[in-house]
C-alpha positions in Angstrom: -22.3 34.9 -23.8 -20.0 36.3 -21.3 -17.4 39.1 -22.4 -14.2 40.1 -20.7 -11.6 42.9 -21.6 -7.6 42.2 -21.2 -5.3 45.0 -20.1 -1.5 45.0 -21.2 0.7 44.0 -18.6 4.0 44.3 -20.7 4.3 46.3 -23.6 7.0 44.1 -25.0 7.1 45.2 -28.7 7.5 41.7 -29.3 7.2 40.5 -33.2 5.7 36.9 -32.6 5.3 36.5 -28.8 3.9 33.1 -28.1 4.4 30.0 -25.9 3.1 31.2 -22.5 3.9 28.8 -19.5 3.4 29.7 -15.8 6.4 29.2 -13.9 4.7 28.2 -10.5 8.3 28.3 -8.4 9.0 32.1 -9.6 5.2 33.4 -10.0 6.3 34.2 -13.8 5.1 33.7 -17.4 7.7 32.0 -19.3 7.2 33.0 -23.0 9.2 33.4 -26.6 9.3 36.1 -29.6 9.6 33.7 -32.3 11.3 36.0 -35.3 13.7 37.9 -32.6 14.7 34.3 -31.4 14.3 35.4 -27.6 13.2 33.4 -24.7 12.1 35.4 -21.8 10.6 35.4 -18.0 8.3 37.8 -17.3 7.2 38.5 -13.3 3.9 39.9 -12.9 4.2 41.5 -9.5 7.4 43.4 -10.7 6.8 44.2 -14.3 10.4 42.8 -14.8 11.0 40.6 -17.9 14.3 38.4 -17.9 15.3 37.9 -21.8 17.9 35.2 -23.5 18.5 35.9 -27.0 18.8 32.3 -29.0 20.7 32.4 -32.4 17.6 31.0 -34.4 13.7 31.1 -34.6 12.2 29.9 -31.2 8.5 28.5 -31.1 8.0 27.1 -27.6 9.9 26.5 -24.5 8.9 24.6 -21.3 10.1 24.3 -17.9 12.0 21.3 -17.0 11.9 19.5 -13.3 15.6 20.5 -12.8 15.0 24.2 -13.4 16.3 24.3 -17.0 14.3 25.8 -20.0 13.7 23.1 -22.8 12.9 24.7 -26.3 12.2 24.2 -29.8 13.9 26.3 -32.5 14.2 26.1 -36.3 17.5 23.9 -35.5 15.7 21.6 -33.4 15.3 21.1 -29.5 17.7 23.1 -27.1 18.1 23.1 -23.4 18.7 26.9 -21.8 20.3 26.9 -18.4 18.7 30.2 -17.1 21.3 30.8 -14.2 24.4 30.7 -16.8 22.8 31.5 -20.0 24.3 28.4 -21.6 22.5 27.1 -24.3 22.6 23.0 -25.3 21.6 21.7 -29.1 19.5 18.6 -28.7 17.8 16.4 -31.3 16.7 17.6 -34.4 13.9 15.6 -35.9 13.9 17.1 -39.0 17.6 18.0 -40.5 16.4 17.4 -43.8 13.8 20.3 -43.5 16.0 23.2 -43.1 13.2 25.6 -43.8 11.0 24.0 -40.9 10.7 25.1 -37.4 9.4 24.5 -34.2 6.4 26.3 -33.4 3.8 25.3 -30.3 4.8 23.1 -27.6 3.5 21.8 -24.3 4.0 18.9 -21.8 1.4 16.7 -21.2 0.3 15.9 -17.3 3.0 12.7 -17.2 5.9 15.5 -18.2 6.4 14.5 -21.8 7.1 17.3 -24.4 4.6 17.6 -27.4 6.0 20.3 -30.0 4.7 20.5 -33.8 6.7 22.0 -36.4 5.9 24.3 -39.5 7.5 25.6 -42.5 8.8 29.2 -42.2 7.2 29.4 -45.6 4.0 27.8 -44.5 4.0 25.6 -46.9 0.6 23.0 -46.8 1.2 19.7 -44.9 5.0 20.2 -44.1 5.1 19.9 -40.6 4.4 17.3 -37.9 3.8 17.1 -34.3 6.3 15.0 -32.1 6.5 13.4 -28.5 9.6 14.0 -26.5 10.2 11.5 -23.9 12.7 12.3 -20.8 14.8 9.5 -21.9 15.1 11.7 -25.0 13.3 9.6 -27.4 11.6 11.4 -30.4 8.5 10.1 -32.0 6.2 11.6 -34.9 2.6 11.2 -33.6 1.0 13.4 -36.3 2.4 14.2 -39.9 0.9 16.3 -42.9 0.2 19.3 -40.4 0.5 23.0 -41.8 0.9 25.3 -38.6 1.1 23.1 -35.3 -0.4 24.8 -32.7 -2.6 24.6 -29.3 -2.2 21.8 -27.2 -4.3 21.0 -24.1 -5.2 17.9 -22.0 -8.5 17.0 -20.2 -8.1 17.0 -16.6 -9.0 13.2 -16.6 -6.0 12.5 -18.7 -8.2 10.3 -21.2 -8.2 13.3 -23.8 -5.9 15.5 -25.8 -7.0 18.6 -27.8 -4.7 19.9 -30.8 -4.8 22.7 -33.6 -3.7 22.9 -37.0 -4.3 26.6 -37.7 -5.4 26.6 -41.5 -8.1 23.8 -40.7 -9.8 26.5 -38.3 -11.1 23.1 -35.8 -10.1 21.9 -32.6 -9.4 18.0 -32.8 -9.6 15.8 -29.9 -7.7 12.6 -29.5 -8.3 9.7 -27.4 -5.2 9.6 -25.2 -3.5 6.9 -23.3 -1.7 8.6 -20.2 1.0 5.7 -19.3 1.7 5.1 -22.9 1.3 8.6 -24.0 -0.5 7.1 -27.6 -3.2 9.1 -29.2 -6.3 7.6 -31.2 -9.6 8.4 -32.6 -9.1 11.7 -33.9 -11.8 13.7 -34.7 -13.5 17.6 -34.8 -14.9 19.3 -31.8 -15.1 22.8 -32.4 -15.1 25.1 -35.4 -13.9 28.3 -35.5 -16.2 30.8 -37.3 -14.6 32.7 -40.1 -15.3 35.9 -38.8 -13.6 35.2 -35.5 -10.2 34.4 -37.3 -8.0 31.3 -37.0 -7.3 29.3 -33.7 -3.8 29.5 -32.3 -2.5 28.5 -29.0 -4.9 26.9 -26.4 -5.3 26.1 -22.8 -7.9 24.6 -20.9 -9.6 25.5 -17.4 -10.3 23.5 -14.4 -14.2 23.1 -15.9 -13.0 21.7 -18.8 -13.4 24.3 -21.5 -10.9 25.1 -24.1 -9.5 28.8 -24.3 -8.7 29.5 -27.6 -6.6 32.6 -29.4 -7.5 33.7 -32.4 -5.2 35.4 -34.8 -6.6 38.0 -36.9 -9.8 37.6 -34.5 -8.7 40.3 -32.0 -9.4 38.2 -28.8 -9.7 34.6 -27.0 -12.3 32.6 -26.9 -13.8 30.0 -24.6 -15.6 26.9 -25.9 -16.9 23.9 -24.6 -15.5 20.9 -26.3 -18.6 18.8 -25.5 -20.8 20.5 -27.5 -18.6 22.8 -29.8 -20.7 26.1 -28.0 -19.0 29.3 -27.7 -19.3 30.1 -23.9 -17.5 33.5 -23.4 -14.8 35.8 -25.5 -12.0 37.9 -24.1 -11.4 41.0 -26.1 -7.9 42.7 -26.9 -6.8 45.7 -28.8 -4.5 43.8 -31.0 -5.7 41.8 -33.8 -3.4 39.1 -33.8 -3.6 36.9 -30.6 -1.5 34.2 -30.2 -1.6 31.9 -27.2 -2.7 32.4 -23.2 -2.4 30.3 -20.3 -3.6 30.3 -16.5 -1.5 31.6 -13.9 -1.4 33.9 -10.9 -2.7 33.3 -7.4 -5.0 30.2 -7.8 -4.6 30.1 -11.2 -7.4 32.7 -11.9 -5.4 35.2 -14.3 -5.6 34.4 -18.1 -2.3 35.5 -19.5 -2.2 36.1 -23.4 0.2 36.8 -26.1 0.1 39.0 -29.1 2.1 39.5 -32.1 2.8 42.9 -34.2 4.8 40.7 -37.4 2.1 41.7 -40.1 1.6 45.5 -39.0 2.5 48.2 -41.4 3.5 51.6 -39.9 -0.5 52.5 -39.6 -1.1 49.1 -38.1 1.4 49.8 -35.4 -0.2 53.3 -35.2 -3.5 51.9 -34.3 -2.2 48.9 -32.4 0.5 50.2 -30.4 0.2 47.4 -27.8 0.6 44.8 -30.3 3.5 42.2 -29.4 2.7 42.9 -25.7 1.6 40.6 -22.6 -2.1 40.7 -21.5 -3.9 39.5 -18.8 -7.7 38.9 -17.7 -9.9 37.9 -15.0 -12.1 35.5 -16.6 -14.1 34.2 -13.6 -12.7 30.7 -13.8 -9.5 29.1 -12.6 -7.2 27.2 -14.9 -4.5 24.3 -14.3 -1.1 24.4 -13.7 1.6 24.4 -16.6 3.1 21.0 -16.3 6.8 20.8 -16.5 9.3 18.6 -18.8 10.1 15.6 -16.4 14.2 15.3 -16.8 15.5 11.6 -16.3 
């Protein structure tokens, strides 16, 4: 099994950094700090980090085809204009569940947003996975989710991968790219207990899945066809939250981490917790799809 080392490229001191995506136009990483309610855009070439404060916990963010940022927070969906800083509230699919918030979310290759919710108290089965189209329709696709997390689509467009963290599984669905429907859910990867919990996820150009490991000190690369662990990226941070490919030819794996659960001693032992990391993992990834606005 191959092993890679990740290095810290931005010591952001985030509480719960999540949701990285590569902005090809600006050559930057868009990411969030959930607990601090911040959306950021980090430029690796200059180490500059732009930040917009949102007045709520924000679990995910994606770029739109018109240059805005679409995010999911504790009060539902919202849109941020990065130029003006203006925030517009959109739909809230769970107005009756004020303790819930959006967690991980990504766009499928057709430009629809898939974003899941969870209880801030991590109540079992309190969340759901939603599909949001460019016409603004919101449909619940998966129910009884505890911590809705990683999403990825196969390059041929026929499979969608999904993580509900406490299950320690990566599940696959048959995916209809035209209709955006899913079916035939099954387990394809089981994360060993000594590797922590599966969190965010991305896919590379060879169809292999890179899974961030909460309480696992790294990222694992798995073959969804066989369930085999192929490689591992090691980090000096225990709680690794998500990853995406970016940079030249999409050959850099960018990784977010968290410091949320550390006490004073833990901060001393893991001073880079909450930072952004990068690793050369010897394989290219795929572009981050954008939300296609109507």
